[in-house]
C-alpha positions as CSV (number, residue, x, y, z in Angstrom):
1,X,122.3,91.5,76.0
2,X,123.1,95.1,75.7
3,X,121.5,97.6,73.1
4,X,123.8,98.2,70.2
5,X,122.7,101.7,68.7
6,X,120.2,100.6,65.6
7,X,120.6,96.8,66.4
8,X,118.6,96.4,69.9
9,X,117.8,93.6,71.6
10,X,114.4,92.3,70.7
11,X,114.6,89.5,73.5
12,X,115.8,86.2,75.1
13,X,114.9,82.5,75.4
14,X,117.1,82.4,78.6
15,X,114.0,81.1,79.9
16,X,113.0,84.4,81.3
17,X,112.1,87.4,78.9
18,X,114.8,90.1,79.0
19,X,112.0,93.1,78.3
20,X,108.5,93.7,78.6
21,X,106.8,94.1,75.5
22,X,106.3,97.9,74.5
23,X,103.0,97.0,74.0
24,X,100.1,93.9,74.2
25,X,98.4,94.0,70.7
26,X,95.9,91.4,72.0
27,X,92.6,92.7,73.3
28,X,91.6,91.8,76.5
29,X,87.9,91.3,78.3
30,X,84.6,89.6,77.6
31,X,83.6,91.8,75.1
32,X,86.9,91.6,73.2
33,X,86.7,87.7,73.2
34,X,83.2,88.2,71.2
35,X,84.9,90.7,68.9
36,X,87.5,88.1,68.3
37,X,85.5,85.1,67.8
38,X,83.3,87.2,65.4
39,X,86.1,88.1,63.7
40,X,87.2,84.9,63.3
41,X,83.9,83.7,61.8
42,X,83.3,81.4,64.9
43,X,80.1,83.2,65.8
44,X,77.6,85.7,64.1
45,X,76.9,89.2,65.5
46,X,73.4,87.8,66.2
47,X,75.0,85.0,68.0
48,X,77.2,87.3,70.2
49,X,73.7,89.1,70.9
50,X,72.1,86.5,72.3
51,X,75.7,85.1,74.6
52,X,75.4,88.9,76.2
53,X,71.8,88.2,76.8
54,X,72.3,84.9,78.2
55,X,75.4,86.6,80.7
56,X,73.1,89.2,82.2
57,X,70.1,86.4,83.0
58,X,72.7,83.8,84.3
59,X,75.9,84.9,84.2
60,X,79.1,83.0,83.1
61,X,82.5,83.4,81.2
62,X,81.4,84.9,77.5
63,X,83.2,81.8,75.7
64,X,81.8,79.2,78.1
65,X,78.5,80.3,77.5
66,X,79.2,80.4,73.4
67,X,79.6,76.5,73.9
68,X,76.8,75.8,76.1
69,X,74.4,77.3,73.3
70,X,76.3,75.4,70.7
71,X,77.3,78.5,68.8
72,X,81.0,77.9,69.2
73,X,83.0,74.4,69.6
74,X,85.9,74.1,72.8
75,X,88.7,73.9,70.7
76,X,87.4,77.2,68.6
77,X,87.1,79.1,72.0
78,X,90.5,77.7,72.7
79,X,91.8,79.6,69.5
80,X,90.0,82.5,70.1
81,X,91.4,83.1,73.5
82,X,95.0,82.2,72.1
83,X,94.4,85.2,69.9
84,X,93.3,87.4,73.0
85,X,96.5,86.2,75.0
86,X,98.9,85.8,72.8
87,X,99.4,82.3,74.3
88,X,100.2,79.3,72.2
89,X,97.1,77.4,72.8
90,X,96.5,75.1,69.8
91,X,94.3,71.9,68.6
92,X,95.5,68.7,70.2
93,X,96.2,67.3,66.6
94,X,98.4,70.1,65.8
95,X,100.3,69.9,69.0
96,X,101.0,66.3,68.1
97,X,101.9,66.8,64.2
98,X,104.5,69.4,65.0
99,X,108.2,68.6,65.1
100,X,109.8,67.6,68.7
101,X,111.7,71.0,69.0
102,X,108.9,73.3,68.3
103,X,106.6,71.7,70.4
104,X,109.2,71.8,73.4
105,X,109.2,75.5,73.1
106,X,105.5,75.9,73.0
107,X,104.5,73.2,75.9
108,X,107.7,75.1,78.0
109,X,105.8,77.8,79.8
110,X,109.0,80.5,80.3
111,X,110.3,79.6,76.5
112,X,106.9,80.3,74.9
113,X,106.2,83.6,77.1
114,X,109.8,84.7,75.9
115,X,109.4,83.9,72.4
116,X,105.9,85.7,72.5
117,X,107.5,88.7,74.0
118,X,109.6,88.7,71.1
119,X,107.1,88.3,68.9
120,X,105.3,91.1,70.2
121,X,108.4,93.4,69.4
122,X,108.8,92.5,65.9
123,X,105.0,93.4,65.4
124,X,105.8,96.7,66.7
125,X,109.3,97.1,64.7
126,X,108.4,95.4,61.5
127,X,105.0,93.6,60.7
128,X,102.4,96.1,60.1
129,X,100.7,97.6,56.7
130,X,103.9,98.4,54.7
131,X,104.3,95.6,52.3
132,X,107.7,96.1,52.4
133,X,107.7,95.1,55.6
134,X,106.2,91.8,55.0
135,X,109.1,89.9,54.6
136,X,112.4,89.3,57.3
137,X,115.1,87.3,57.0
138,X,116.4,85.2,60.5
139,X,120.4,85.7,60.1
140,X,122.8,84.2,62.5
141,X,126.5,84.3,62.1
142,X,127.5,80.4,63.0
143,X,126.2,77.2,63.0
144,X,124.3,76.3,66.2
145,X,122.5,79.7,66.7
146,X,118.9,78.5,66.4
147,X,117.9,80.6,63.0
148,X,115.8,77.6,62.5
149,X,114.0,76.8,66.0
150,X,113.8,80.6,66.0
151,X,112.1,81.1,62.4
152,X,109.5,78.4,63.3
153,X,108.7,79.5,66.4
154,X,108.0,83.1,65.5
155,X,106.1,82.1,62.7
156,X,103.7,79.8,64.9
157,X,103.4,82.6,66.9
158,X,102.5,85.1,64.5
159,X,100.1,82.8,62.8
160,X,97.9,82.7,66.2
161,X,97.4,86.3,66.3
162,X,95.5,85.4,62.6
163,X,98.3,86.7,60.4
164,X,98.8,84.5,57.2
165,X,102.3,83.3,58.0
166,X,104.8,81.6,54.8
167,X,108.0,80.3,55.9
168,X,110.6,80.2,53.5
169,X,113.8,77.5,53.8
170,X,117.1,79.1,51.9
171,X,119.1,76.7,53.6
172,X,119.6,74.5,50.4
173,X,122.6,72.5,51.2
174,X,121.0,71.4,54.6
175,X,117.3,72.2,54.8
176,X,115.5,71.6,58.5
177,X,113.0,74.2,58.6
178,X,110.0,71.5,57.1
179,X,111.1,68.9,59.6
180,X,111.2,71.3,62.8
181,X,107.9,73.1,62.1
182,X,106.1,69.4,61.4
183,X,102.6,69.0,60.5
184,X,101.3,68.9,56.9
185,X,104.4,68.3,54.4
186,X,104.4,71.3,51.8
187,X,103.6,70.0,48.5
188,X,105.1,72.8,46.7
189,X,109.0,73.6,46.9
190,X,111.3,76.6,46.3
191,X,111.9,75.7,43.0
192,X,108.4,75.6,42.1
193,X,107.7,79.0,43.9
194,X,111.1,80.4,42.0
195,X,109.5,79.2,38.5
196,X,105.9,80.5,39.5
197,X,105.6,82.8,42.1
198,X,102.0,83.1,41.7
199,X,101.6,79.4,42.7
200,X,102.5,80.0,45.9
201,X,100.2,82.5,47.2
202,X,97.9,80.0,48.6
203,X,99.7,76.8,50.1
204,X,98.0,74.8,52.5
205,X,98.7,75.1,56.0
206,X,101.0,72.7,58.1
207,X,98.1,72.9,60.8
208,X,94.8,73.3,61.0
209,X,94.0,75.8,63.6
210,X,96.6,78.5,62.2
211,X,97.7,79.8,58.9
212,X,101.5,78.8,58.5
213,X,102.9,77.3,55.6
214,X,106.5,76.5,54.5
215,X,108.3,76.4,51.3
216,X,111.3,73.9,51.7
217,X,114.0,73.4,48.8
218,X,113.2,71.0,46.7
219,X,116.0,69.7,44.7
220,X,115.4,69.8,41.0
221,X,115.8,73.2,39.3
222,X,117.0,74.8,42.5
223,X,120.9,75.6,42.0
224,X,123.0,76.9,44.9
225,X,122.7,80.5,44.2
226,X,118.7,80.3,44.0
227,X,118.4,82.2,47.2
228,X,120.3,85.3,46.2
229,X,119.1,85.4,42.8
230,X,117.3,88.0,41.4
231,X,114.4,85.4,41.0
232,X,114.5,84.8,44.5
233,X,113.8,88.9,44.8
234,X,110.9,88.8,42.2
235,X,108.9,85.6,44.0
236,X,109.5,87.5,47.2
237,X,107.7,90.9,45.3
238,X,104.6,88.6,44.3
239,X,104.3,86.8,47.6
240,X,104.2,90.2,49.5
241,X,100.4,90.3,47.9
242,X,99.6,87.1,49.5
243,X,100.9,86.8,52.8
244,X,100.8,89.1,56.3
245,X,104.4,87.8,57.4
246,X,107.1,85.8,55.4
247,X,109.8,85.0,57.7
248,X,112.9,83.4,55.4
249,X,115.3,81.1,57.5
250,X,119.3,81.5,56.4
251,X,122.3,79.7,56.6
252,X,124.9,80.5,59.0
253,X,126.6,83.9,57.7
254,X,130.2,83.0,58.6
255,X,129.9,79.8,56.1
256,X,127.6,81.1,53.5
257,X,127.3,84.8,52.4
258,X,124.5,84.1,50.5
259,X,122.5,84.6,53.5
260,X,123.3,88.2,53.4
261,X,122.0,88.5,50.0
262,X,118.8,87.1,51.2
263,X,118.8,89.6,53.8
264,X,119.0,92.4,51.4
265,X,116.4,90.7,49.2
266,X,114.1,91.0,52.3
267,X,115.3,94.8,53.2
268,X,115.3,93.6,56.8
269,X,117.0,91.1,59.3
270,X,116.5,89.4,62.7
271,X,120.2,88.7,64.0
272,X,120.5,85.4,66.3
273,X,123.0,85.8,69.1
274,X,123.8,82.6,70.8
275,X,123.9,83.4,74.5
276,X,127.6,82.6,76.0
277,X,129.1,82.5,72.4
278,X,128.5,85.6,70.4
279,X,130.3,88.0,70.9
280,X,129.2,91.8,71.3
281,X,131.8,93.1,68.9
282,X,130.9,90.7,66.4
283,X,127.2,91.7,66.6
284,X,128.4,95.2,66.3
285,X,130.3,93.6,63.2
286,X,127.1,92.6,62.1
287,X,125.2,95.6,62.3
288,X,128.0,97.7,60.3
289,X,127.6,95.0,57.5
290,X,123.7,95.3,57.2
291,X,123.7,98.7,57.6
292,X,126.6,98.9,54.4
293,X,124.2,96.5,52.7
294,X,121.1,98.3,52.8
295,X,119.6,95.8,55.2
296,X,117.1,97.3,58.6
297,X,118.7,95.1,61.5
298,X,115.2,94.7,63.2
299,X,116.8,93.5,66.7
300,X,118.9,90.5,68.4
301,X,117.4,87.7,70.0
302,X,119.2,86.1,72.3
303,X,119.1,82.7,72.1
304,X,120.3,79.7,74.1
305,X,119.4,77.0,72.3
């Protein structure tokens, strides 16, 4: 995928990453895995010191020694290693409960690596300490561009870095995000959050090993223009104080202009392009459309699925 001025390629899911990440935000090495386990609350500082002492006496990997001493369980160590490598390592129950499409991506080594590269680019380009860069719309021109699967996958991978991640489904006519993600179905719906935004500051996670929650359309009280309303903007303004990253799945732009309104409310958009179908000229049109609407185009994710 060529670079298009400000709308530059962010990655590809064509089984091989299109670009090397600019930087790897995850640390490496024994000392760092200890720090990660402390940050996660898996072990205490004095336990980490005991592990290091045992390492000096008998050798072995930090995590394995922590498990042998009973300071950590194997699933907790797996989670720490996942954060260290940026690799999708989840508890077995979480894998079983996630949607089939999402599980297929996570279990495919090349695909998961490509999405991990894209996640790294998003961390560098958008998600940080600025609350105005917390919400990001996932935008695509046509049905089948892979917006929903990309939203679910990137959301999961962001959550695996320790972030609290909220996914919002604004495809009111045909919502699929909760089904694609799987796990624990959300008890709170988008209509509830629009009426009482503070109620969505803390939601049950879809999975045990990460903090990933979904807000899906829930019918009653949710008008067709809800996602484009001022109430949606007000809801986002409240939610950014409770979540580290918010990804918003949108309907196909060519069929529903509300997708652009959602992007405007988020201030930024990741554009999905379908390999072999989305034309470069159309991407340039989208770049101009987003720029004219005051939306920052964070990048393009070239998608085969």
